[in-house]
C-alpha positions as CSV (number, residue, x, y, z in Angstrom):
1,L,40.2,-55.6,-41.3
2,L,41.8,-58.9,-40.6
3,D,45.2,-57.6,-41.5
4,Q,44.8,-54.7,-39.2
5,A,43.5,-56.9,-36.3
6,I,46.6,-59.1,-36.8
7,S,48.9,-56.1,-36.9
8,V,47.5,-54.6,-33.7
9,S,47.6,-57.9,-31.8
10,D,51.1,-58.6,-33.0
11,T,52.2,-55.2,-31.5
12,F,51.6,-56.6,-28.0
13,L,52.5,-60.3,-28.4
14,E,55.9,-61.9,-28.3
15,R,54.9,-65.1,-30.0
16,G,52.0,-67.5,-30.7
17,E,48.9,-67.7,-32.7
18,I,46.7,-64.6,-33.1
19,V,43.7,-66.0,-34.9
20,S,42.7,-68.8,-37.2
21,T,40.0,-69.1,-39.9
22,R,38.3,-72.4,-40.5
23,G,36.0,-73.4,-43.3
24,R,34.1,-76.6,-44.0
25,N,37.2,-78.5,-45.0
26,A,40.3,-78.9,-42.8
27,E,42.6,-77.9,-45.6
28,E,41.0,-74.5,-45.7
29,T,42.2,-73.6,-42.2
30,Q,44.6,-70.6,-42.0
31,R,46.6,-69.7,-38.9
32,F,48.1,-66.3,-38.3
33,N,51.0,-66.0,-35.8
34,A,52.7,-63.2,-34.0
35,Q,56.3,-62.1,-34.9
36,A,58.8,-61.8,-32.1
37,G,58.9,-58.5,-30.4
38,D,56.4,-57.0,-27.9
39,Q,56.7,-53.3,-28.7
40,S,55.2,-52.3,-25.3
41,K,57.8,-54.5,-23.6
42,G,55.3,-56.2,-21.4
43,K,53.5,-53.1,-20.0
44,P,50.1,-53.8,-18.5
45,I,47.2,-53.6,-20.9
46,V,43.4,-53.2,-20.4
47,V,41.1,-53.7,-23.4
48,L,37.6,-52.3,-23.2
49,I,34.8,-54.1,-25.0
50,N,31.0,-53.8,-25.2
51,G,28.1,-54.7,-27.5
52,G,29.5,-52.5,-30.1
53,S,32.8,-54.3,-30.3
54,A,32.7,-56.5,-33.4
55,S,34.8,-58.4,-35.9
56,A,38.4,-57.0,-35.9
57,S,38.2,-55.7,-32.4
58,E,37.0,-59.1,-31.2
59,I,40.0,-60.8,-32.9
60,V,42.3,-58.4,-31.0
61,A,40.5,-58.9,-27.6
62,G,40.4,-62.7,-28.1
63,A,44.1,-62.9,-28.9
64,L,45.3,-60.8,-26.0
65,Q,42.9,-62.5,-23.6
66,D,43.9,-66.1,-24.6
67,H,47.6,-65.2,-24.3
68,Q,46.9,-63.5,-20.9
69,R,48.5,-60.4,-22.3
70,A,45.7,-58.1,-21.4
71,T,42.7,-57.8,-19.1
72,I,39.5,-57.6,-21.0
73,L,37.0,-55.3,-19.3
74,G,33.4,-54.3,-20.0
75,T,30.5,-56.4,-21.3
76,R,30.1,-59.2,-23.9
77,S,31.1,-58.2,-27.5
78,F,28.8,-58.4,-30.5
79,G,29.8,-61.8,-31.8
80,K,30.7,-61.1,-35.5
81,G,33.0,-64.0,-36.1
82,S,32.4,-65.0,-39.7
83,V,34.7,-64.6,-42.7
84,Q,33.1,-63.2,-45.8
85,T,34.5,-63.5,-49.3
86,I,33.5,-61.0,-52.1
87,I,33.1,-62.7,-55.5
88,P,32.9,-60.2,-58.5
89,L,30.1,-60.7,-60.9
90,G,29.4,-59.2,-64.4
91,S,27.9,-55.7,-64.9
92,Y,29.7,-54.3,-61.8
93,G,27.9,-56.7,-59.4
94,A,29.3,-58.8,-56.6
95,M,28.3,-61.6,-54.4
96,R,29.2,-61.9,-50.7
97,L,29.6,-65.4,-49.3
98,T,30.3,-66.5,-45.8
99,T,33.1,-69.0,-46.1
100,A,34.7,-69.5,-42.7
101,R,34.6,-68.6,-39.0
102,Y,37.2,-66.8,-36.8
103,Y,38.7,-68.7,-33.9
104,T,40.7,-67.3,-31.0
105,P,44.1,-68.9,-30.1
106,A,42.4,-71.2,-27.6
107,G,40.1,-72.5,-30.4
108,T,37.0,-70.6,-29.3
109,S,34.6,-69.5,-32.1
110,I,33.7,-65.9,-31.9
111,Q,30.6,-66.3,-34.1
112,A,27.3,-65.6,-32.4
113,K,29.0,-65.8,-29.0
114,G,31.4,-62.9,-28.7
115,I,34.2,-62.3,-26.3
116,S,33.4,-62.5,-22.6
117,P,35.3,-60.0,-20.5
118,D,37.6,-61.0,-17.6
119,V,36.0,-58.1,-15.6
120,V,32.4,-57.4,-16.2
121,V,31.5,-53.7,-15.8
122,E,28.1,-52.5,-16.9
123,Q,27.7,-49.0,-18.2
124,E,24.4,-47.5,-17.0
125,L,22.2,-45.5,-19.4
126,P,21.5,-41.9,-18.4
127,E,17.9,-41.2,-17.3
128,E,17.0,-39.5,-20.6
129,L,17.8,-42.6,-22.6
130,K,16.2,-45.3,-20.3
131,G,13.2,-46.8,-22.1
132,K,14.2,-45.1,-25.4
133,A,17.4,-46.8,-26.3
134,P,17.0,-49.9,-28.6
135,K,17.3,-53.3,-26.9
136,P,20.9,-54.6,-27.1
137,R,21.4,-56.9,-30.0
138,G,24.3,-59.1,-30.9
139,E,25.0,-61.4,-33.9
140,A,23.0,-64.2,-32.3
141,N,19.9,-61.9,-32.4
142,L,20.0,-61.4,-36.1
143,R,17.6,-63.4,-38.2
144,G,19.4,-65.9,-40.5
145,H,22.8,-65.5,-38.7
146,L,25.5,-68.1,-39.1
147,E,25.3,-70.3,-36.0
148,N,28.1,-71.1,-33.7
149,E,29.1,-74.6,-34.8
150,K,29.6,-75.9,-31.3
151,K,26.5,-76.7,-29.2
152,E,28.2,-77.4,-25.8
153,K,27.2,-75.3,-22.9
154,E,30.4,-73.3,-22.9
155,Q,29.9,-72.4,-26.5
156,K,26.2,-71.5,-26.5
157,E,25.1,-68.5,-28.4
158,E,24.7,-65.3,-26.5
159,S,22.7,-62.1,-27.0
160,G,24.5,-58.8,-27.2
161,S,25.1,-56.2,-24.6
162,S,24.8,-52.4,-24.6
163,A,27.1,-50.4,-26.9
164,Y,26.5,-47.1,-25.0
165,V,29.6,-45.0,-24.3
166,P,29.2,-41.7,-22.5
167,A,30.6,-38.7,-24.3
168,D,32.0,-37.4,-21.0
169,K,35.0,-39.6,-20.1
170,A,34.4,-38.8,-16.4
171,K,31.1,-40.7,-16.6
172,D,32.5,-43.6,-18.5
173,K,32.4,-46.3,-15.8
174,Q,34.3,-48.9,-17.8
175,L,37.1,-46.4,-18.6
176,Q,37.4,-45.4,-15.0
177,Y,37.6,-49.0,-13.9
178,A,40.3,-49.6,-16.5
179,F,42.3,-46.7,-15.0
180,N,41.9,-48.2,-11.6
181,L,43.3,-51.5,-12.8
182,L,46.3,-49.9,-14.4
183,R,46.9,-47.9,-11.2
184,G,46.9,-51.1,-9.2
185,I,43.6,-50.6,-7.4
186,K,42.0,-54.0,-6.8
187,I,38.6,-54.6,-8.2
188,N,36.3,-57.3,-6.7
189,Q,35.0,-59.1,-9.7
190,N,32.4,-61.0,-7.7
191,K,30.6,-57.8,-6.9
192,T,28.3,-55.8,-9.2
193,T,29.5,-52.4,-10.2
194,E,26.8,-50.9,-8.1
195,D,28.1,-52.7,-5.0
196,A,31.6,-51.5,-5.7
197,D,30.4,-48.0,-6.0
198,K,28.7,-48.3,-2.6
199,D,31.8,-49.7,-1.0
200,K,33.8,-46.8,-2.4
201,K,31.4,-44.2,-0.9
202,A,31.3,-46.0,2.4
203,K,35.1,-45.9,2.7
204,A,35.1,-42.2,1.8
205,N,32.7,-41.5,4.7
């Protein structure tokens, strides 16, 4: 998954760090950099994330966000930012150890915090799912999870967001907002999505 996340990020980056992994010891740090050549030639990019975006997708979103190569839209991602190593054991067994954390190019740990979108767009649940869908859970909500090593306010752990995506693309509010951004329609980030919808209806009338 790490290799694929690096490959996808490298497709849209001209240069710079994509992600780093850091363990307990400084000498264990690994940095992965982009190779020259943005295959999209600088075309605008919008990346959608929500509570279901985890691990590899968070690496891609974090890299493109830190390099200001894409607008990240949606809700906070899951926060799966730990590196796990599989150690083979006898009798066809194996042991999985958490050995490091993933960091974005700006040095932000993804673990138990996730990626915060540049543009927050909540996707409402349909009436038939309200009260029935499980409460959104992120990495920080899991018992025994690896903590985010930094305790500063800007690095505090965050709970997850909804992972619901409508099957009907016309009802996918996040996707429609992404289309609007790519078409050059300005979105007021200081307003809730409900307020934006009201403004749109008022202008239509």
